[in-house]
Phi, psi and omega in degrees: 000136181277141179290145178215137172252108198243004184286344175215155174299148178281138179286329183233138182267135172263091188301312179301322179297318180291324176294322176295321178298317179298321178296321178295321177298316179298320180298315178299317182298315180295323178297317179296313182295321179296320180294321180277334184086004181190167177166167176275070192272327184302312181293320181298315178298321180292331184265000187299321182296319180292317179299318179299317180295321180292309188279333183253003181218311195265316189275146171268126181201158181238103182302334179281347181215077185302337180267012179312126188297327185270010180292155164286148180259137171242119180254122175264095183293320177275088187301337179286355171281011187306328181303327178284320180294319179300319179299317180293318181293329173292315184293331178270354175096009177284322177244159179271142178299334179297335182286343184301329180294345181264009180306123176073006182276155177301132178080359181282152172283342184263074181288164176286343167230146191291143170241138183284005172278348178275132179306137179090354181259127182268336188211137171291124183248165180151292173286122186279163178092004184257338190296316183293322177299318177292325176297321176299315179298317178297317181296320176296316180298318179295321179295317178297328179277359179076022182269147176265004182299146177256161179239118177257124181245117170276130171218163187254162175296331176300326180288345177289353175275358184252133184297328182298329178297315183285330173298317179293321179298319179294319180295319181299318179292320179300318182273004176053054184277082184299331184271010181257127180236119175265129174249107187264111181278103180262094179247002171067017178235158167220193194306316188249018179141213183293158175308135186283309183272153174279104185261358180281155000275120187295307185299318181296326179293318179294322176298320180296333177275004174094017180262142171285114195235138172229151181240132186221167165279111185285001174246013178249109188298323179297318180292323178299312182296318179300319179293319180294322177293324181295325183282359174287341182294143176273121186226000186062024176226148167292159184245145177230133173245113177271109187251116177274115183238161179253117176302132180082012186309133178096348180229096188306322182293334176275323176304328182279350182294133181292320178239096185262010183299312179218127185237145174222191187293345176280345181259329194210147170265112188295325179294322175297320180297317178297318179296322178296318177299313182294322180297321178294321179295316179299000000 
């Protein structure tokens, strides 16, 4: 487990340390998927760099007290990315590494979609299009309570096809929710292949809705950190980070998969995938 001082955001980023953290998250994800024989692994691998930057650098949180009132909130709107969140929660010490073997098992806390009964989870995920609306509510509640905590909402480009997302985006700008940060994972896939609707230009749309918006390579740690530092500024606007990510990032055999939304033993040899990850690290 990597050490983390998490009660406040770090002023300076240790990029190699964060890259090592992202690799550890990917390793955990592959171990979970190999144990279950299947999983929503493509998206999790693609989002690992951002999760590492959030949990090991940007967000204030207390692993010994996941319900700490002054914590920053992280909402995983795409609940099927849970494999990535479980890896992060293990690495910060909220969950035990022994639990990873129970990923997706009956009665396990590590469901294939998130349940808010699991420590460290803010929102039950699964049905898409709900995360940003809940983030708006949390940000409003924190402001009314006089808290300086921020709310980071991960949502996917697939969710941009849902009207509830844009209703929440409009409300956030109207209420000037400066402490709300949307991280939009643009990986261009949904359940059965490529995104159905033409949602581009994504960044320009968020700007038009009144959000302070930046667009980055979501697998480039330097760009991720620069974007996270930029959203610390007080602007009377919600912030959006449009992150272009590669499904399966770090594992070439998964990156090459035509449909990486959900993979099982008919698509991939999990031991080969683990060896590919380790070979890149070596």
